[in-house]
C-alpha beads as a LAMMPS data file, in Angstrom:
LAMMPS data file: protein, C-alpha beads

116 atoms
115 bonds

1 atom types
1 bond types

-500.0 500.0 xlo xhi
-500.0 500.0 ylo yhi
-500.0 500.0 zlo zhi

Masses

1 110.0

Atoms # bond

1 1 1 -365.085 -136.317 60.171
2 1 1 -367.118 -136.784 56.983
3 1 1 -368.588 -133.740 55.263
4 1 1 -372.347 -133.617 54.865
5 1 1 -372.829 -134.564 51.179
6 1 1 -375.946 -132.418 50.915
7 1 1 -373.820 -129.342 51.687
8 1 1 -370.875 -130.051 49.400
9 1 1 -371.223 -128.368 46.014
10 1 1 -371.966 -130.043 42.731
11 1 1 -370.327 -128.771 39.543
12 1 1 -372.487 -128.550 36.447
13 1 1 -370.132 -128.750 33.492
14 1 1 -371.913 -127.011 30.627
15 1 1 -370.470 -127.992 27.281
16 1 1 -372.738 -127.635 24.237
17 1 1 -376.096 -127.300 25.974
18 1 1 -376.057 -123.662 27.116
19 1 1 -379.625 -123.251 28.361
20 1 1 -381.375 -123.269 31.703
21 1 1 -384.741 -124.745 30.776
22 1 1 -385.035 -128.464 30.102
23 1 1 -381.358 -128.893 30.966
24 1 1 -380.918 -132.425 32.430
25 1 1 -377.567 -131.883 34.177
26 1 1 -378.722 -128.664 35.797
27 1 1 -382.060 -130.197 36.807
28 1 1 -380.235 -133.125 38.424
29 1 1 -377.891 -130.787 40.287
30 1 1 -380.685 -128.565 41.606
31 1 1 -382.735 -131.566 42.707
32 1 1 -379.727 -132.911 44.628
33 1 1 -380.149 -130.074 47.119
34 1 1 -376.450 -129.255 46.957
35 1 1 -375.048 -125.821 46.134
36 1 1 -374.736 -125.711 42.323
37 1 1 -371.652 -124.329 40.573
38 1 1 -372.185 -123.921 36.807
39 1 1 -369.020 -123.906 34.723
40 1 1 -368.098 -123.634 31.064
41 1 1 -364.627 -124.605 29.829
42 1 1 -363.334 -123.508 26.439
43 1 1 -361.369 -126.672 25.719
44 1 1 -357.938 -125.942 24.253
45 1 1 -356.831 -129.583 24.108
46 1 1 -354.856 -130.067 20.864
47 1 1 -357.139 -133.006 20.030
48 1 1 -360.123 -130.654 19.808
49 1 1 -360.944 -128.948 16.541
50 1 1 -360.505 -125.167 16.981
51 1 1 -363.621 -123.031 16.630
52 1 1 -363.995 -120.616 13.742
53 1 1 -364.969 -116.964 13.980
54 1 1 -368.728 -117.491 13.585
55 1 1 -368.764 -120.266 16.170
56 1 1 -366.797 -118.131 18.627
57 1 1 -369.199 -115.215 18.068
58 1 1 -372.186 -117.510 18.761
59 1 1 -370.476 -118.974 21.826
60 1 1 -369.683 -115.539 23.236
61 1 1 -373.287 -114.357 22.856
62 1 1 -374.670 -117.619 24.268
63 1 1 -372.395 -117.485 27.306
64 1 1 -373.318 -113.846 27.942
65 1 1 -377.033 -114.712 27.851
66 1 1 -376.524 -117.756 30.077
67 1 1 -374.518 -115.729 32.569
68 1 1 -377.250 -113.070 32.754
69 1 1 -379.947 -115.716 33.234
70 1 1 -377.954 -117.399 36.002
71 1 1 -377.367 -114.030 37.704
72 1 1 -381.141 -113.464 37.754
73 1 1 -381.548 -116.585 39.878
74 1 1 -378.603 -115.770 42.134
75 1 1 -375.888 -117.884 40.526
76 1 1 -372.622 -117.165 38.733
77 1 1 -371.205 -118.861 35.666
78 1 1 -367.544 -119.790 35.995
79 1 1 -365.685 -119.440 32.689
80 1 1 -362.351 -121.137 32.182
81 1 1 -360.038 -121.978 29.279
82 1 1 -357.644 -124.903 28.988
83 1 1 -357.623 -128.662 28.658
84 1 1 -361.082 -129.522 29.922
85 1 1 -360.061 -132.551 31.990
86 1 1 -357.368 -130.540 33.778
87 1 1 -359.575 -127.486 34.295
88 1 1 -362.479 -129.516 35.688
89 1 1 -360.134 -131.423 38.023
90 1 1 -358.715 -128.105 39.275
91 1 1 -362.237 -126.738 39.831
92 1 1 -363.190 -129.807 41.851
93 1 1 -360.152 -129.216 44.053
94 1 1 -360.752 -125.445 44.238
95 1 1 -364.453 -125.649 45.125
96 1 1 -364.499 -128.809 47.231
97 1 1 -367.160 -130.257 44.939
98 1 1 -367.778 -133.939 45.520
99 1 1 -370.046 -134.421 42.515
100 1 1 -370.201 -133.297 38.906
101 1 1 -373.033 -133.391 36.381
102 1 1 -372.930 -132.946 32.614
103 1 1 -374.950 -133.818 29.552
104 1 1 -373.890 -136.321 26.943
105 1 1 -372.120 -134.851 23.916
106 1 1 -373.427 -135.874 20.538
107 1 1 -370.750 -135.592 17.875
108 1 1 -371.442 -135.551 14.167
109 1 1 -368.962 -138.380 13.512
110 1 1 -371.044 -140.646 15.783
111 1 1 -374.104 -140.032 13.619
112 1 1 -372.171 -140.171 10.356
113 1 1 -370.774 -143.628 11.076
114 1 1 -374.310 -144.914 11.665
115 1 1 -375.371 -143.751 8.194
116 1 1 -372.584 -145.533 6.316

Bonds

1 1 1 2
2 1 2 3
3 1 3 4
4 1 4 5
5 1 5 6
6 1 6 7
7 1 7 8
8 1 8 9
9 1 9 10
10 1 10 11
11 1 11 12
12 1 12 13
13 1 13 14
14 1 14 15
15 1 15 16
16 1 16 17
17 1 17 18
18 1 18 19
19 1 19 20
20 1 20 21
21 1 21 22
22 1 22 23
23 1 23 24
24 1 24 25
25 1 25 26
26 1 26 27
27 1 27 28
28 1 28 29
29 1 29 30
30 1 30 31
31 1 31 32
32 1 32 33
33 1 33 34
34 1 34 35
35 1 35 36
36 1 36 37
37 1 37 38
38 1 38 39
39 1 39 40
40 1 40 41
41 1 41 42
42 1 42 43
43 1 43 44
44 1 44 45
45 1 45 46
46 1 46 47
47 1 47 48
48 1 48 49
49 1 49 50
50 1 50 51
51 1 51 52
52 1 52 53
53 1 53 54
54 1 54 55
55 1 55 56
56 1 56 57
57 1 57 58
58 1 58 59
59 1 59 60
60 1 60 61
61 1 61 62
62 1 62 63
63 1 63 64
64 1 64 65
65 1 65 66
66 1 66 67
67 1 67 68
68 1 68 69
69 1 69 70
70 1 70 71
71 1 71 72
72 1 72 73
73 1 73 74
74 1 74 75
75 1 75 76
76 1 76 77
77 1 77 78
78 1 78 79
79 1 79 80
80 1 80 81
81 1 81 82
82 1 82 83
83 1 83 84
84 1 84 85
85 1 85 86
86 1 86 87
87 1 87 88
88 1 88 89
89 1 89 90
90 1 90 91
91 1 91 92
92 1 92 93
93 1 93 94
94 1 94 95
95 1 95 96
96 1 96 97
97 1 97 98
98 1 98 99
99 1 99 100
100 1 100 101
101 1 101 102
102 1 102 103
103 1 103 104
104 1 104 105
105 1 105 106
106 1 106 107
107 1 107 108
108 1 108 109
109 1 109 110
110 1 110 111
111 1 111 112
112 1 112 113
113 1 113 114
114 1 114 115
115 1 115 116
């Protein structure tokens, strides 16, 4: 028996874009009609540059604000820490999500190489 895809959840993997308005991944997920599960993963992969104190302070405040805004509309932000690929895979298994949405990451080295 195949599950009804409109009833299976969709994960919205929030990475650098921690806002609700004009948020393409979230808009896509909501428009899909599926239950939406927003998640943020603090990536601890050794290949990732560790965040400094100021960045962690900003992230903490941003995630608190996002969580409060999601709660106002009846949703909960899932916060996890670990290697992002492993954490997201585990969340897909845990939630039964059959879709995932995220926004493109723009990295400074991508823009720097274009200027040289």
